[in-house]
N, C-alpha and C positions, 0 to 999 in steps of 0.2 A: 504494500500500500504506500502510495506517495505521501509526501508531507501534506499537500493540500487535501488529499482524500482523507487522511487521518484527521486533520483539523475539522473537516466537514463532518465526519462521523462522530468525532468527540463533541462537537457543538450540538448535533442532533441528539446524541445520547444524553448530554447534560440537561437539555430541556426535559426529556422524558424522565431522567433520574430525579430532577427537581420536583416534577409532578408526582412521581411515586413517593418521594420522601414526604411531600406535603400530606399525602394520604396515609402515611405511616407504614408504607410497604418497603421496608429497608431490604428485605430478602431479595425482592425482584430488582431493586436498584443495584445491589451487589452482584447479582447474576449478570445483569447487562454489562457492568464494568468488567466482570471476569471474562465475559465473551470478548469484549473489546481488547482486553489485555492479551488474550490468547491469539487473537488475529494480528496483534501488533506487539510481539514479544520483546522488542527492543525499546518500547516507549514506557516512560515512567508515569505519564499523566493519569492513566486509568488506576494505577496503583496508589498514587497520591490521593486521588478522589475517593477511592475505596477506603483508604486509611481514615480520611475525614468522616466518611459515612459511619464506619465502625466506631470511631472516637465519639462522634455525636450521639451514638446509640449506647454509649458507655460500655462498649464491647472492646475493652482496652487490649486484651491479648491479641485479638484479630487486627486491631489498629496497628499494633507493633509489627505483626507479621507483614501486613500490607506496606507499612512504611519501610520495612527492611527490603521488600521487593523493589520498591521505588529507588532506594539507595543503592541497590545492586546495579541499577541502570544509570543512576547519576548520584554519585556519592557526595555531591556538593549541594543537593537540594535541601534548603533550609527548612522548608515546610515539612518535609518528611522527617528531618532530624528533630524538629520541634514536636511533632506528633509522637514520634518514638520516645523522646525523653519524657514528655508529660504523661503519656500513657504508662510508661514504665514506672514513674513515680506514683501514679495512682494505683497501679497493681501492687507495688510495694507497700503503700499506705494501707490499702485494704487488707493485705496479708498480715501486716503488723497489728492492725486493729483486731482482726480475727484472733490472732495469737494472744493478744493482750486480754481479750474477753474470755479466753480459755479459763475454765475453773481452776486449773492447776497453777495459773499465773497470778492469782489474786494475792495482794500483800503490798509491802513497801517497795520502794523503787529498786533497791538492791536485789531483793528476792525476785522482782519482776524481771530485772535484767538477767539474773542467773537463769531463771526459767526460760526466757526467750533464747538465751545462748544455748541452753540444753536442747530445746526443740529444734533450733537451727542446726546444731551439730548432728542431731539424729536424722533430720531431714536430708542434710547434705551427705551424711555418712562420713563425717570427718571428726577426728578427735580434737582438732584445733581449728578455730575459725580464722585466725590470722596465720597465713602461711609463714613458715620459718624464715624464708628469704626476706619477706617484708618486715618481720619482727627483728631480724638481724640488722637490716638497713636502718630501722628506727633506733635500735640500740647504738649503732655506730654514730648516727647523727646526734643522739643525746650525749654520747661520750665526747664527741668533738666540741659540742657546745659547752659542756662542763669544763673541758680542757681550756677553751678560750676564756671562759669566765674566771678560772683559776689563775691563768696567766695575767689577765687584767687586774685581778685583785692583788697579785704579787707585785705588779708594776706600781699600783697605787701605794702599797705598803712601802716599797723602796723609796718612792718619791717622798712620802711622809717622813721616813727615817732620815733621808738626806736633808730635808728641810729642818728637821729637829736638830741634826748635828750642826747645821749652819747656825741655828739660833743659839745653841749651847756654846759654840766657838765664839760668838760675839759676846755672850754673857761672861765667858771665862776670861776674856782679855780685859774686860772692864774691872773686875775685882782684883786682878793681878796688878793693875796699875795703882789701885787704891792701897793695896797691901804693901807696896814698896815704899810707902810714905810720901809719895808725890801727891800733888793736888789733883783730885779727881776731875776738877774743872779746867785743868790746864789745857786740855784738848780744845776747849771752846775759845781760847784766846786767839 
């Protein structure tokens, strides 16, 4: 299908899809978009529109799938990226809300967090939620920060000590002049 033929088909389909959506017939609208996507496998537009239809229907998992299809055809499409991101956040929010409402997770914040971590580990089949590589990188970063802070504190301490020695040297020379029997004000003349 040529570019102009595709744009014509997409325009006609959009009018029909809008009409179907106004009537609440999302399934038929998605079917039409699916057919258009099959006939034009290299085009992202049907997939982006399908992602919007699913998103508006609060069918976030299908919105993500459709947005991914669009991004496989054009990985710079901001609309598909936005739909994928927001739909992903909504799925995560719903999942966390459902986990939080689980009877097993009632209690204070710490016990809630521990319960959520347990459920997530079991669901993922992992003993540790944070992979060791990430944990190791975080520890190295924290160690480097602590080392820089210690070096800065040592530098400040040296500067204070040098300043104090300079003050003591000035005070030490004044009493020695007075103890030698000379006039302490002789320097002022």
